[in-house]
C-alpha positions in Angstrom: 0.7 9.9 18.6 -0.4 13.4 17.7 0.9 14.5 14.4 0.8 18.2 13.3 0.3 17.7 9.4 2.2 19.7 6.7 -1.1 21.0 5.4 -4.7 21.1 6.5 -6.0 17.5 6.8 -9.1 18.0 4.6 -7.0 19.6 1.9 -4.5 16.7 2.1 -7.4 14.1 1.9 -9.0 15.8 -1.0 -5.7 16.5 -2.8 -4.5 12.8 -2.4 -7.7 11.3 -3.6 -7.7 13.6 -6.6 -4.1 12.8 -7.3 -4.6 9.1 -7.1 -7.7 9.3 -9.3 -5.7 11.2 -12.0 -2.9 8.7 -11.9 -5.3 5.9 -12.1 -7.0 7.4 -15.1 -3.6 7.7 -16.9 -2.7 4.0 -16.1 -6.0 3.0 -17.6 -5.4 4.7 -20.9 -2.5 2.4 -21.3 -4.0 -0.7 -19.8 -6.3 -1.0 -22.8 -3.6 -0.7 -25.3 -0.8 -3.0 -26.8 1.7 -1.8 -24.1 5.4 -2.7 -24.0 7.1 -4.2 -21.0 10.7 -3.5 -20.1 13.1 -4.7 -17.4 14.6 -2.6 -14.6 18.2 -3.2 -13.4 16.7 -5.6 -10.8 15.0 -7.5 -13.6 11.5 -6.4 -12.3 9.1 -5.3 -14.9 8.0 -1.8 -15.7 5.6 -0.3 -18.3 4.8 3.1 -19.5 1.9 3.1 -17.2 4.3 3.3 -14.3 5.9 6.3 -15.7 2.6 8.0 -16.7 1.2 7.6 -13.2 4.4 9.1 -11.6 4.2 12.0 -14.1 0.8 12.9 -12.5 1.6 12.0 -9.0 4.9 14.0 -8.4 3.8 17.6 -9.6 0.5 16.9 -7.8 2.4 16.3 -4.6 4.7 19.2 -5.0 1.6 21.5 -5.5 -0.1 20.2 -2.3 3.1 20.1 -0.1 5.9 22.2 -1.8 8.3 21.6 1.2 7.9 17.9 1.6 10.4 15.5 -0.1 9.1 12.6 -2.2 10.7 9.1 -2.5 9.0 7.4 -5.7 9.9 4.0 -6.9 10.5 4.9 -10.5 12.4 8.2 -9.7 14.4 6.1 -7.2 15.3 3.4 -9.8 16.8 6.3 -11.9 18.8 7.5 -9.0 16.8 10.3 -7.9 16.6 9.6 -4.0 16.1 12.5 -1.6 18.1 12.4 1.8 15.4 11.0 4.1 15.5 8.7 7.0 13.5 7.5 10.1 13.7 11.0 11.8 12.6 13.0 8.8 9.6 14.9 9.8 7.7 14.2 6.6 8.1 12.6 3.3 6.0 11.2 0.6 6.4 7.5 -0.2 5.1 6.6 -3.7 4.6 3.5 -5.8 3.0 5.0 -8.9 1.8 1.5 -10.0 2.1 -1.1 -7.5 1.5 -4.7 -9.0 3.0 -4.2 -12.4 2.8 -8.0 -12.9 -1.0 -7.9 -12.1 -1.2 -5.0 -14.7 0.6 -7.0 -17.2 -1.7 -10.0 -16.5 -4.7 -7.5 -16.9 -6.3 -9.0 -13.9 -7.3 -5.5 -12.3 -5.4 -6.1 -9.0 -2.7 -3.2 -9.3 -2.8 0.0 -7.4 -1.6 3.6 -7.1 0.1 3.9 -3.6 0.8 7.3 -2.0 1.7 7.5 1.8 2.8 10.3 3.9 5.6 9.3 6.5 6.2 11.1 9.6 9.3 10.2 11.6 9.2 6.5 10.3 5.4 6.1 10.8 2.8 6.3 7.8 0.2 8.7 8.9 -1.9 9.2 5.6 -2.3 6.8 2.9 -4.4 6.3 -0.5 -4.4 3.1 -2.3 -6.6 3.3 -5.5 -7.2 0.3 -7.7 -8.8 1.9 -10.8 -9.5 -1.1 -12.8 -12.0 -2.3 -10.0 -13.0 1.2 -9.0 -12.0 0.9 -5.4 -10.2 3.6 -3.5 -9.0 3.2 0.2 -8.0 6.1 2.4 -6.6 6.2 5.8 -5.7 9.1 8.1 -6.2 10.5 11.6 -9.9 10.2 11.4 -9.9 6.6 10.3 -10.2 4.6 7.2 -12.6 4.6 4.4 -13.4 2.8 1.2 -14.9 4.6 -1.8 -16.3 2.5 -4.5 -16.8 4.1 -8.0 -15.2 6.1 -10.6 -15.4 9.4 -8.9 -18.7 10.7 -9.8 -22.0 11.4 -7.9 -22.9 7.7 -7.7 -19.8 6.8 -5.6 -20.4 5.2 -2.3 -18.3 5.8 0.7 -18.2 3.8 4.0 -16.0 3.6 7.0 -13.9 0.5 7.3 -12.3 -1.3 10.2 -10.6 -4.4 10.9 -12.8 -7.3 12.3 -12.3 -9.6 15.3 -10.9 -13.0 14.7 -13.7 -15.2 13.4 -14.6 -18.2 15.5 -14.4 -20.5 12.3 -10.9 -19.5 11.4 -9.0 -16.6 9.8 -8.7 -15.8 6.3 -5.2 -15.4 5.4 -4.1 -13.2 2.4 -0.8 -13.9 0.2 0.8 -12.6 -2.9 -0.7 -13.7 -6.1 2.7 -13.6 -8.0 5.2 -14.2 -5.1 5.5 -16.5 -2.1 6.6 -19.5 -0.4 4.0 -22.1 0.3 5.9 -24.1 2.7 7.2 -21.1 4.6 3.7 -20.0 4.8 2.6 -23.2 6.2 5.4 -23.3 8.8 4.5 -19.8 10.0 0.9 -20.4 10.4 1.4 -23.7 12.3 -1.6 -24.7 14.3 -3.5 -21.4 13.7 -7.1 -22.2 12.6 -7.2 -21.1 8.9 -10.6 -20.9 7.1 -9.2 -19.6 3.8 -6.0 -18.8 2.1 -6.8 -15.9 -0.3 -4.3 -14.8 -3.1 -4.4 -11.2 -4.0 -2.1 -8.8 -5.7 -0.3 -5.5 -4.9 -1.2 -3.6 -1.7 -4.8 -4.7 -1.9 -3.7 -7.4 0.7 -3.4 -4.9 3.4 -6.6 -3.2 2.4 -8.7 -6.6 2.6 -7.5 -6.6 6.3 -8.6 -2.9 6.7 -11.9 -3.8 5.1 -12.6 -6.6 7.6 -12.7 -9.2 4.9 -9.3 -10.8 5.8 -7.4 -11.1 9.0 -3.8 -11.9 8.5 -1.0 -11.3 6.0 2.3 -12.6 6.7 4.9 -11.3 4.1 7.7 -13.9 3.9 9.4 -12.4 1.1 11.1 -9.2 -0.2 9.3 -5.8 -0.5 10.2 -2.2 -0.5 8.8 0.6 1.6 6.9 2.0 -1.4 5.0 -1.3 -1.7 3.4 -1.2 1.6 3.5 2.4 3.1 0.1 3.4 1.7 -1.5 -0.1 2.5 -0.1 0.4 6.1 -1.4 3.6 6.6 -5.0 2.5 5.5 -4.6 -0.7 7.8 -3.5 1.4 10.7 -6.3 3.8 10.4 -8.6 0.8 10.3 -7.3 -0.4 13.6 -4.7 -3.1 12.4 -1.0 -3.4 12.8 2.1 -4.0 10.7 5.0 -5.3 12.7 8.4 -7.1 12.2 8.5 -10.9 12.7 9.9 -10.4 16.2 6.9 -8.0 17.2 8.7 -4.9 17.0 7.6 -1.7 15.4 7.8 -1.5 11.6 9.8 1.7 10.6 10.2 3.5 7.4 13.1 5.7 6.1 15.6 2.8 6.1 18.8 3.4 4.3 17.8 1.2 1.2 14.1 1.2 1.6 14.3 -2.6 1.8 11.7 -4.2 4.1 12.3 -7.2 6.4 9.7 -9.9 6.5 6.7 -8.6 8.3 3.2 -9.4 9.7 0.1 -7.6 9.0 -3.2 -8.5 11.0 -5.9 -7.5 13.0 -5.0 -7.0 16.6 -7.3 -10.1 17.6 -5.3 -12.7 15.7 -2.6 -14.2 17.7 0.8 -15.0 16.2 4.0 -16.6 17.2 6.7 -14.2 16.9 10.2 -15.2 15.4 13.1 -13.6 17.1 
């Protein structure tokens, strides 16, 4: 599918990377303090770092693409939800701090997530993990990983999914959520070399980087949790699909996701209809 982006592709890439880095820097200022944790209406945790990152991202995106609507987790929780759906030409999908539980645990596995959705499909995405200095970007020209803190010593390399290993797949799952029995039932007789826990959207990025192969999500998520990681994985040659094998779409009425499968195309799965 050819997409006419709402701005120059290079400008979008450079702008997104800059916005994500600035949001990550705002989060890290709080990460090293004795921050407070409060609960949202759905009982999920939120910190001032979520708010600080969103305060960087939203004006940055408005300056980059003034006419593109933005759906952001913290704004949505406050009732600020623009009118978008699966037919909307473009909208931004933002999770300012994905992996708040990992942020609270201070294990480094939390990310800034920004995705551009075009008619239900993620076409650009940046996932930035500031504590471990990894930034993943995916777009029409492929996926890349930038390691470093944004200075001249950064290393950048193209990334792609790998073919299924002969000695079994590496399966990633949530570090803070999950149902081990449901995972076991889903995997069935698939040869599994390792079950690797990971936080936030980094699970999708591990597939894109070619160090893991399969991520069955057998629990609740929201669109902003995975949109950016999906964009990176798709740019790296991977797929995200519904449990019955149909296309995974964005712009749903409540932004809630069904269970899904993310994988390298070489990994066989048994769809559940």
